[in-house]
N, CA, C and O atoms as a CHARMM CRD file, in Angstrom:
* protein
*
  272
    1    1 MET  N     10.22900 -16.14300   6.18000 PROA 1      0.00000
    2    1 MET  CA    10.06600 -14.80800   5.56600 PROA 1      0.00000
    3    1 MET  C     10.33200 -14.41900   4.55800 PROA 1      0.00000
    4    1 MET  O      9.72000 -13.96900   3.58900 PROA 1      0.00000
    5    2 GLU  N     11.92600 -14.72900   4.98200 PROA 2      0.00000
    6    2 GLU  CA    12.92000 -13.96800   4.13400 PROA 2      0.00000
    7    2 GLU  C     12.42500 -14.32800   2.49200 PROA 2      0.00000
    8    2 GLU  O     12.31600 -13.47300   1.61300 PROA 2      0.00000
    9    3 SER  N     12.18900 -15.63200   2.34000 PROA 3      0.00000
   10    3 SER  CA    12.12900 -16.19200   0.89300 PROA 3      0.00000
   11    3 SER  C     10.61800 -15.83200   0.38400 PROA 3      0.00000
   12    3 SER  O     10.44200 -16.11400  -0.80100 PROA 3      0.00000
   13    4 MET  N      9.76200 -15.39800   0.89600 PROA 4      0.00000
   14    4 MET  CA     8.57300 -14.96000   0.19300 PROA 4      0.00000
   15    4 MET  C      8.33100 -14.42800  -0.76400 PROA 4      0.00000
   16    4 MET  O      7.32900 -14.67400  -1.43400 PROA 4      0.00000
   17    5 TYR  N      9.47800 -13.29200  -1.14500 PROA 5      0.00000
   18    5 TYR  CA     9.53500 -13.34400  -2.80600 PROA 5      0.00000
   19    5 TYR  C      9.54300 -14.47200  -3.71300 PROA 5      0.00000
   20    5 TYR  O      9.12400 -14.24500  -4.84800 PROA 5      0.00000
   21    6 LYS  N     10.02500 -15.90400  -3.37500 PROA 6      0.00000
   22    6 LYS  CA    10.06200 -16.74800  -4.37300 PROA 6      0.00000
   23    6 LYS  C      8.80700 -17.56900  -4.79700 PROA 6      0.00000
   24    6 LYS  O      8.71300 -18.47100  -5.62900 PROA 6      0.00000
   25    7 LEU  N      7.59800 -16.83400  -3.75500 PROA 7      0.00000
   26    7 LEU  CA     5.77800 -17.16000  -4.27500 PROA 7      0.00000
   27    7 LEU  C      5.98200 -16.68600  -5.27900 PROA 7      0.00000
   28    7 LEU  O      6.33000 -17.46400  -6.16800 PROA 7      0.00000
   29    8 ARG  N      5.87900 -15.37600  -5.58200 PROA 8      0.00000
   30    8 ARG  CA     5.69200 -14.95500  -6.52800 PROA 8      0.00000
   31    8 ARG  C      6.19700 -14.89500  -8.00500 PROA 8      0.00000
   32    8 ARG  O      5.66600 -14.30100  -8.94300 PROA 8      0.00000
   33    9 HSD  N      7.18500 -15.54000  -8.00300 PROA 9      0.00000
   34    9 HSD  CA     7.87100 -15.95400  -9.26200 PROA 9      0.00000
   35    9 HSD  C      7.87800 -17.37100  -9.50700 PROA 9      0.00000
   36    9 HSD  O      8.43500 -17.90600 -10.46500 PROA 9      0.00000
   37   10 ASP  N      7.29200 -17.90300  -8.68100 PROA 10     0.00000
   38   10 ASP  CA     6.82500 -19.55700  -8.98100 PROA 10     0.00000
   39   10 ASP  C      6.16500 -19.67100  -9.80900 PROA 10     0.00000
   40   10 ASP  O      5.28400 -18.81900  -9.92300 PROA 10     0.00000
   41   11 GLU  N      6.25700 -21.02100 -11.04000 PROA 11     0.00000
   42   11 GLU  CA     5.38900 -21.03500 -11.83600 PROA 11     0.00000
   43   11 GLU  C      4.00000 -21.81800 -11.68300 PROA 11     0.00000
   44   11 GLU  O      3.02300 -21.68500 -12.42100 PROA 11     0.00000
   45   12 SER  N      4.15300 -22.94400 -10.20100 PROA 12     0.00000
   46   12 SER  CA     2.88800 -23.34300  -9.65500 PROA 12     0.00000
   47   12 SER  C      1.90100 -22.71800  -9.02900 PROA 12     0.00000
   48   12 SER  O      1.85200 -21.50100  -8.84900 PROA 12     0.00000
   49   13 LYS  N      1.18600 -23.42300  -8.72200 PROA 13     0.00000
   50   13 LYS  CA    -0.25100 -22.99900  -8.24500 PROA 13     0.00000
   51   13 LYS  C      0.28200 -21.82700  -7.07700 PROA 13     0.00000
   52   13 LYS  O     -0.23400 -20.71600  -7.19600 PROA 13     0.00000
   53   14 PHE  N      0.96800 -21.95700  -6.31200 PROA 14     0.00000
   54   14 PHE  CA     1.79200 -20.87600  -5.02000 PROA 14     0.00000
   55   14 PHE  C      1.79800 -19.61500  -5.66100 PROA 14     0.00000
   56   14 PHE  O      1.72100 -18.66500  -4.88100 PROA 14     0.00000
   57   15 ASN  N      1.85900 -19.37000  -6.73200 PROA 15     0.00000
   58   15 ASN  CA     2.32500 -18.01800  -7.17500 PROA 15     0.00000
   59   15 ASN  C      1.32200 -16.52000  -6.82900 PROA 15     0.00000
   60   15 ASN  O      1.66800 -15.35100  -6.66100 PROA 15     0.00000
   61   16 ARG  N     -0.17600 -17.25300  -6.81800 PROA 16     0.00000
   62   16 ARG  CA    -1.39800 -16.55700  -6.21300 PROA 16     0.00000
   63   16 ARG  C     -1.37900 -16.08300  -4.70900 PROA 16     0.00000
   64   16 ARG  O     -2.02700 -15.12700  -4.28300 PROA 16     0.00000
   65   17 ILE  N     -0.47200 -16.95500  -3.90200 PROA 17     0.00000
   66   17 ILE  CA    -0.50300 -16.44100  -2.26200 PROA 17     0.00000
   67   17 ILE  C     -0.49200 -15.30200  -2.28100 PROA 17     0.00000
   68   17 ILE  O     -0.03300 -14.75500  -3.28400 PROA 17     0.00000
   69   18 VAL  N     -1.00600 -14.48300  -1.15300 PROA 18     0.00000
   70   18 VAL  CA    -0.71700 -13.12700  -0.76000 PROA 18     0.00000
   71   18 VAL  C     -0.29900 -13.56300   0.65100 PROA 18     0.00000
   72   18 VAL  O     -0.63000 -14.61700   1.19400 PROA 18     0.00000
   73   19 VAL  N      0.41300 -12.67700   1.12100 PROA 19     0.00000
   74   19 VAL  CA     0.55000 -12.74500   2.71200 PROA 19     0.00000
   75   19 VAL  C      0.76600 -11.15800   2.98200 PROA 19     0.00000
   76   19 VAL  O      1.59600 -10.45900   2.40100 PROA 19     0.00000
   77   20 ALA  N     -0.16200 -10.72100   3.99700 PROA 20     0.00000
   78   20 ALA  CA    -0.25800  -9.59900   4.54100 PROA 20     0.00000
   79   20 ALA  C     -0.62400  -9.65500   6.23200 PROA 20     0.00000
   80   20 ALA  O     -1.21800 -10.57200   6.79900 PROA 20     0.00000
   81   21 HSD  N     -0.05000  -8.30900   6.90200 PROA 21     0.00000
   82   21 HSD  CA     0.14600  -8.05500   7.91400 PROA 21     0.00000
   83   21 HSD  C     -1.53700  -8.36600   9.04200 PROA 21     0.00000
   84   21 HSD  O     -2.60500  -7.76000   8.95400 PROA 21     0.00000
   85   22 ASP  N     -1.27600  -9.14900   9.69700 PROA 22     0.00000
   86   22 ASP  CA    -2.38600  -9.44800  10.54700 PROA 22     0.00000
   87   22 ASP  C     -2.57100  -8.01300  11.67300 PROA 22     0.00000
   88   22 ASP  O     -1.79100  -7.64500  12.55100 PROA 22     0.00000
   89   23 MET  N     -3.77500  -7.46700  11.29100 PROA 23     0.00000
   90   23 MET  CA    -4.09800  -6.22800  11.56600 PROA 23     0.00000
   91   23 MET  C     -5.41600  -6.36400  12.59500 PROA 23     0.00000
   92   23 MET  O     -6.38400  -6.99600  12.17200 PROA 23     0.00000
   93   24 THR  N     -5.46200  -5.84800  13.79100 PROA 24     0.00000
   94   24 THR  CA    -6.84100  -5.46500  14.69200 PROA 24     0.00000
   95   24 THR  C     -7.74100  -4.83000  13.80500 PROA 24     0.00000
   96   24 THR  O     -7.35900  -4.23800  12.79600 PROA 24     0.00000
   97   25 LYS  N     -8.92000  -4.93400  14.14800 PROA 25     0.00000
   98   25 LYS  CA   -10.14300  -4.37700  13.75900 PROA 25     0.00000
   99   25 LYS  C     -9.73400  -2.38400  13.61800 PROA 25     0.00000
  100   25 LYS  O     -9.88100  -1.59300  12.68700 PROA 25     0.00000
  101   26 ILE  N     -9.26000  -2.24200  14.86900 PROA 26     0.00000
  102   26 ILE  CA    -9.13300  -0.80100  15.05900 PROA 26     0.00000
  103   26 ILE  C     -8.17800  -0.55400  13.79600 PROA 26     0.00000
  104   26 ILE  O     -8.47600   0.24000  12.90300 PROA 26     0.00000
  105   27 GLU  N     -6.92500  -1.36300  13.81100 PROA 27     0.00000
  106   27 GLU  CA    -5.56100  -0.86200  13.07400 PROA 27     0.00000
  107   27 GLU  C     -6.23300  -1.14400  11.52000 PROA 27     0.00000
  108   27 GLU  O     -5.80900  -0.31300  10.71700 PROA 27     0.00000
  109   28 ARG  N     -7.04300  -1.98400  11.00900 PROA 28     0.00000
  110   28 ARG  CA    -7.45200  -1.97500   9.64800 PROA 28     0.00000
  111   28 ARG  C     -8.49600  -0.55000   9.48000 PROA 28     0.00000
  112   28 ARG  O     -8.51200  -0.02900   8.36500 PROA 28     0.00000
  113   29 GLU  N     -9.24600  -0.01300  10.44500 PROA 29     0.00000
  114   29 GLU  CA    -9.92700   1.33000  10.32600 PROA 29     0.00000
  115   29 GLU  C     -8.99500   2.07800  10.33800 PROA 29     0.00000
  116   29 GLU  O     -9.16700   2.82500   9.37500 PROA 29     0.00000
  117   30 GLU  N     -7.97000   2.38000  10.91600 PROA 30     0.00000
  118   30 GLU  CA    -7.03300   3.44600  10.66700 PROA 30     0.00000
  119   30 GLU  C     -6.27600   3.22800   9.50200 PROA 30     0.00000
  120   30 GLU  O     -5.93800   4.21700   8.85200 PROA 30     0.00000
  121   31 CYS  N     -5.92600   2.00900   9.09400 PROA 31     0.00000
  122   31 CYS  CA    -5.05900   1.98500   7.55800 PROA 31     0.00000
  123   31 CYS  C     -6.18400   2.67800   6.58200 PROA 31     0.00000
  124   31 CYS  O     -6.01200   3.69000   5.90200 PROA 31     0.00000
  125   32 LYS  N     -7.53900   1.78000   6.69300 PROA 32     0.00000
  126   32 LYS  CA    -8.50900   2.48400   5.89600 PROA 32     0.00000
  127   32 LYS  C     -8.76100   4.19500   5.59100 PROA 32     0.00000
  128   32 LYS  O     -9.13200   4.77600   4.57100 PROA 32     0.00000
  129   33 ARG  N     -8.42200   4.65300   6.81900 PROA 33     0.00000
  130   33 ARG  CA    -8.61700   6.34900   7.20700 PROA 33     0.00000
  131   33 ARG  C     -7.19100   6.53400   6.35800 PROA 33     0.00000
  132   33 ARG  O     -7.41400   7.00100   5.24100 PROA 33     0.00000
  133   34 LEU  N     -6.05200   6.32800   6.57200 PROA 34     0.00000
  134   34 LEU  CA    -5.22000   6.70900   5.80600 PROA 34     0.00000
  135   34 LEU  C     -4.85800   6.54100   4.42300 PROA 34     0.00000
  136   34 LEU  O     -4.14500   7.34700   3.82600 PROA 34     0.00000
  137   35 VAL  N     -5.36200   5.46400   3.89000 PROA 35     0.00000
  138   35 VAL  CA    -5.56500   5.42300   2.27500 PROA 35     0.00000
  139   35 VAL  C     -6.78800   6.30200   1.59300 PROA 35     0.00000
  140   35 VAL  O     -6.86800   6.73600   0.44400 PROA 35     0.00000
  141   36 SER  N     -7.59300   6.40100   2.55400 PROA 36     0.00000
  142   36 SER  CA    -8.64100   7.23700   1.96600 PROA 36     0.00000
  143   36 SER  C     -7.99100   9.10700   1.86800 PROA 36     0.00000
  144   36 SER  O     -8.00200   9.91800   0.94100 PROA 36     0.00000
  145   37 GLU  N     -7.46400   9.19200   3.36700 PROA 37     0.00000
  146   37 GLU  CA    -6.84100  10.50500   3.28400 PROA 37     0.00000
  147   37 GLU  C     -5.69000  10.99500   1.69000 PROA 37     0.00000
  148   37 GLU  O     -5.74800  11.85700   0.81300 PROA 37     0.00000
  149   38 ALA  N     -4.87900  10.01300   1.99700 PROA 38     0.00000
  150   38 ALA  CA    -3.99100   9.70500   0.82900 PROA 38     0.00000
  151   38 ALA  C     -4.66900   9.96300  -0.56500 PROA 38     0.00000
  152   38 ALA  O     -4.19800  10.71900  -1.41400 PROA 38     0.00000
  153   39 LYS  N     -5.93800   9.17900  -0.71200 PROA 39     0.00000
  154   39 LYS  CA    -6.11600   9.34800  -2.17800 PROA 39     0.00000
  155   39 LYS  C     -7.13500  10.87800  -2.25500 PROA 39     0.00000
  156   39 LYS  O     -7.47900  11.41000  -3.31100 PROA 39     0.00000
  157   40 SER  N     -7.42600  11.29900  -1.08100 PROA 40     0.00000
  158   40 SER  CA    -7.97300  12.66600  -1.63800 PROA 40     0.00000
  159   40 SER  C     -6.70300  13.86700  -1.38100 PROA 40     0.00000
  160   40 SER  O     -6.74600  15.08700  -1.54100 PROA 40     0.00000
  161   41 VAL  N     -5.91200  13.23900  -1.05700 PROA 41     0.00000
  162   41 VAL  CA    -4.44900  14.39300  -1.31700 PROA 41     0.00000
  163   41 VAL  C     -4.07400  14.74700  -2.50500 PROA 41     0.00000
  164   41 VAL  O     -3.81500  15.86100  -2.96000 PROA 41     0.00000
  165   42 THR  N     -4.06000  13.39500  -3.11800 PROA 42     0.00000
  166   42 THR  CA    -3.31300  13.07900  -4.58900 PROA 42     0.00000
  167   42 THR  C     -4.73300  13.60500  -5.43200 PROA 42     0.00000
  168   42 THR  O     -4.39200  14.56700  -6.12200 PROA 42     0.00000
  169   43 GLU  N     -5.70300  13.41000  -5.55300 PROA 43     0.00000
  170   43 GLU  CA    -6.82500  14.14500  -6.44500 PROA 43     0.00000
  171   43 GLU  C     -7.00500  15.64300  -5.90800 PROA 43     0.00000
  172   43 GLU  O     -7.72900  16.43100  -6.51800 PROA 43     0.00000
  173   44 ASP  N     -6.36900  15.98100  -4.82800 PROA 44     0.00000
  174   44 ASP  CA    -6.52500  17.70300  -4.82100 PROA 44     0.00000
  175   44 ASP  C     -5.24100  18.27800  -5.02100 PROA 44     0.00000
  176   44 ASP  O     -5.22600  19.49100  -4.81300 PROA 44     0.00000
  177   45 ASP  N     -3.87400  17.63700  -5.45100 PROA 45     0.00000
  178   45 ASP  CA    -3.09700  17.91900  -6.21800 PROA 45     0.00000
  179   45 ASP  C     -3.25500  18.66600  -7.44800 PROA 45     0.00000
  180   45 ASP  O     -3.53100  18.00100  -8.44600 PROA 45     0.00000
  181   46 THR  N     -3.12900  19.97200  -7.57700 PROA 46     0.00000
  182   46 THR  CA    -3.24900  20.53000  -8.60700 PROA 46     0.00000
  183   46 THR  C     -2.64400  20.10700  -9.80900 PROA 46     0.00000
  184   46 THR  O     -3.21400  19.78000 -10.85000 PROA 46     0.00000
  185   47 LEU  N     -1.57400  20.14100  -9.59600 PROA 47     0.00000
  186   47 LEU  CA    -0.63400  19.89600 -10.63800 PROA 47     0.00000
  187   47 LEU  C     -0.37400  18.77800 -10.96000 PROA 47     0.00000
  188   47 LEU  O      0.15200  18.75800 -12.07300 PROA 47     0.00000
  189   48 GLY  N     -0.54000  17.41700 -10.32900 PROA 48     0.00000
  190   48 GLY  CA    -0.63400  15.99200 -10.66400 PROA 48     0.00000
  191   48 GLY  C      0.76900  15.65100 -10.72900 PROA 48     0.00000
  192   48 GLY  O      1.23200  14.72500 -11.39400 PROA 48     0.00000
  193   49 GLU  N      1.58000  16.64800  -9.82300 PROA 49     0.00000
  194   49 GLU  CA     3.02900  16.32600 -10.16200 PROA 49     0.00000
  195   49 GLU  C      3.43600  14.83800  -9.39000 PROA 49     0.00000
  196   49 GLU  O      4.43900  14.22800  -9.75900 PROA 49     0.00000
  197   50 TYR  N      2.43100  14.24000  -8.12100 PROA 50     0.00000
  198   50 TYR  CA     2.96900  13.84400  -6.56100 PROA 50     0.00000
  199   50 TYR  C      1.81700  12.79300  -6.73900 PROA 50     0.00000
  200   50 TYR  O      0.77300  12.88200  -7.38500 PROA 50     0.00000
  201   51 THR  N      2.36500  11.68100  -5.90500 PROA 51     0.00000
  202   51 THR  CA     0.96200  10.81400  -5.74100 PROA 51     0.00000
  203   51 THR  C      1.72000  10.46200  -4.27100 PROA 51     0.00000
  204   51 THR  O      2.91900  10.46400  -3.99400 PROA 51     0.00000
  205   52 TYR  N      0.29800  10.10000  -3.27700 PROA 52     0.00000
  206   52 TYR  CA     0.57000   9.67400  -2.14900 PROA 52     0.00000
  207   52 TYR  C      0.09500   8.60600  -2.01400 PROA 52     0.00000
  208   52 TYR  O     -0.85900   8.08300  -2.59000 PROA 52     0.00000
  209   53 ARG  N      1.00500   8.10900  -0.94600 PROA 53     0.00000
  210   53 ARG  CA     0.71400   6.51100  -0.84000 PROA 53     0.00000
  211   53 ARG  C      0.91500   5.95600   0.64300 PROA 53     0.00000
  212   53 ARG  O      1.64700   6.70300   1.29200 PROA 53     0.00000
  213   54 VAL  N      0.63500   5.27300   1.07800 PROA 54     0.00000
  214   54 VAL  CA     0.58400   4.65700   2.76600 PROA 54     0.00000
  215   54 VAL  C      1.68500   3.58400   2.79200 PROA 54     0.00000
  216   54 VAL  O      1.45000   2.68700   1.98300 PROA 54     0.00000
  217   55 ARG  N      2.24800   3.50400   3.14100 PROA 55     0.00000
  218   55 ARG  CA     3.46700   2.69200   3.16300 PROA 55     0.00000
  219   55 ARG  C      3.73500   1.98500   4.71900 PROA 55     0.00000
  220   55 ARG  O      3.71500   2.74200   5.68900 PROA 55     0.00000
  221   56 GLY  N      3.97100   0.59000   4.91400 PROA 56     0.00000
  222   56 GLY  CA     3.89000  -0.04500   5.81400 PROA 56     0.00000
  223   56 GLY  C      2.94100  -0.21800   6.97200 PROA 56     0.00000
  224   56 GLY  O      1.87600   0.35500   6.74100 PROA 56     0.00000
  225   57 ILE  N      2.97700  -0.77800   8.06100 PROA 57     0.00000
  226   57 ILE  CA     1.58800  -0.98000   8.83200 PROA 57     0.00000
  227   57 ILE  C      1.22300   0.10500   9.36300 PROA 57     0.00000
  228   57 ILE  O      1.79400   0.21300  10.44700 PROA 57     0.00000
  229   58 LEU  N      0.61500   0.89800   9.17100 PROA 58     0.00000
  230   58 LEU  CA    -0.24700   2.20500   9.45800 PROA 58     0.00000
  231   58 LEU  C      1.32200   3.63600   9.93700 PROA 58     0.00000
  232   58 LEU  O      1.25600   4.56400  10.74300 PROA 58     0.00000
  233   59 GLU  N      2.07100   3.36900   9.37300 PROA 59     0.00000
  234   59 GLU  CA     2.82700   4.16400   9.00300 PROA 59     0.00000
  235   59 GLU  C      2.78000   5.80300   8.72700 PROA 59     0.00000
  236   59 GLU  O      2.81700   6.59800   9.66600 PROA 59     0.00000
  237   60 LYS  N      2.71500   6.11700   7.68700 PROA 60     0.00000
  238   60 LYS  CA     2.57200   7.64500   7.34300 PROA 60     0.00000
  239   60 LYS  C      2.32400   7.45300   5.94600 PROA 60     0.00000
  240   60 LYS  O      2.42100   6.35800   5.39300 PROA 60     0.00000
  241   61 ILE  N      1.91600   8.81300   5.22000 PROA 61     0.00000
  242   61 ILE  CA     1.59400   8.94300   3.86300 PROA 61     0.00000
  243   61 ILE  C      2.89400   9.75100   3.16800 PROA 61     0.00000
  244   61 ILE  O      3.25000  10.87600   3.51700 PROA 61     0.00000
  245   62 LEU  N      3.49700   8.99000   2.16700 PROA 62     0.00000
  246   62 LEU  CA     4.57400   8.93000   1.53500 PROA 62     0.00000
  247   62 LEU  C      4.50500   9.81900   0.47100 PROA 62     0.00000
  248   62 LEU  O      3.66500   9.35100  -0.29700 PROA 62     0.00000
  249   63 LYS  N      5.14000  11.31000  -0.17200 PROA 63     0.00000
  250   63 LYS  CA     5.11200  11.79600  -1.26300 PROA 63     0.00000
  251   63 LYS  C      5.95300  11.15300  -2.24900 PROA 63     0.00000
  252   63 LYS  O      7.11800  10.84100  -2.00100 PROA 63     0.00000
  253   64 ASN  N      5.36300  10.93700  -3.41700 PROA 64     0.00000
  254   64 ASN  CA     6.33900  10.07400  -4.61500 PROA 64     0.00000
  255   64 ASN  C      5.96300  10.84400  -5.72700 PROA 64     0.00000
  256   64 ASN  O      4.86400  11.37900  -5.87100 PROA 64     0.00000
  257   65 LYS  N      6.90800  10.88300  -6.50700 PROA 65     0.00000
  258   65 LYS  CA     7.10900  11.57800  -7.98100 PROA 65     0.00000
  259   65 LYS  C      6.08400  10.67100  -8.59100 PROA 65     0.00000
  260   65 LYS  O      6.14000   9.44300  -8.52000 PROA 65     0.00000
  261   66 SER  N      5.02300  11.44300  -9.27300 PROA 66     0.00000
  262   66 SER  CA     3.65000  10.73500 -10.00500 PROA 66     0.00000
  263   66 SER  C      4.81700  10.22800 -11.57000 PROA 66     0.00000
  264   66 SER  O      5.76500  10.72000 -12.18300 PROA 66     0.00000
  265   67 ALA  N      4.15600   9.24900 -11.60400 PROA 67     0.00000
  266   67 ALA  CA     4.42300   8.46200 -12.88400 PROA 67     0.00000
  267   67 ALA  C      4.39900   9.06100 -14.15800 PROA 67     0.00000
  268   67 ALA  O      5.26200   9.05600 -15.03700 PROA 67     0.00000
  269   68 ASN  N      2.85000   9.77700 -14.11600 PROA 68     0.00000
  270   68 ASN  CA     2.69300  10.73300 -15.18300 PROA 68     0.00000
  271   68 ASN  C      3.34100  11.61300 -16.33000 PROA 68     0.00000
  272   68 ASN  O      2.63300  12.34400 -17.02200 PROA 68     0.00000
């Protein structure tokens, strides 16, 4: 697991492999809810100064400076 980053930079057929966390149906639904909540908060930000993203497995919504 420590060398998973090597797959992304590999020149062979393995550079398209994606490894994701194995979540139960309830965890996936919670994750989708958090993502949609983060999107709506980002859209409601009138200044457009921050973007909101979900980090980690069902962790929390983080406030990041917008690149725009």
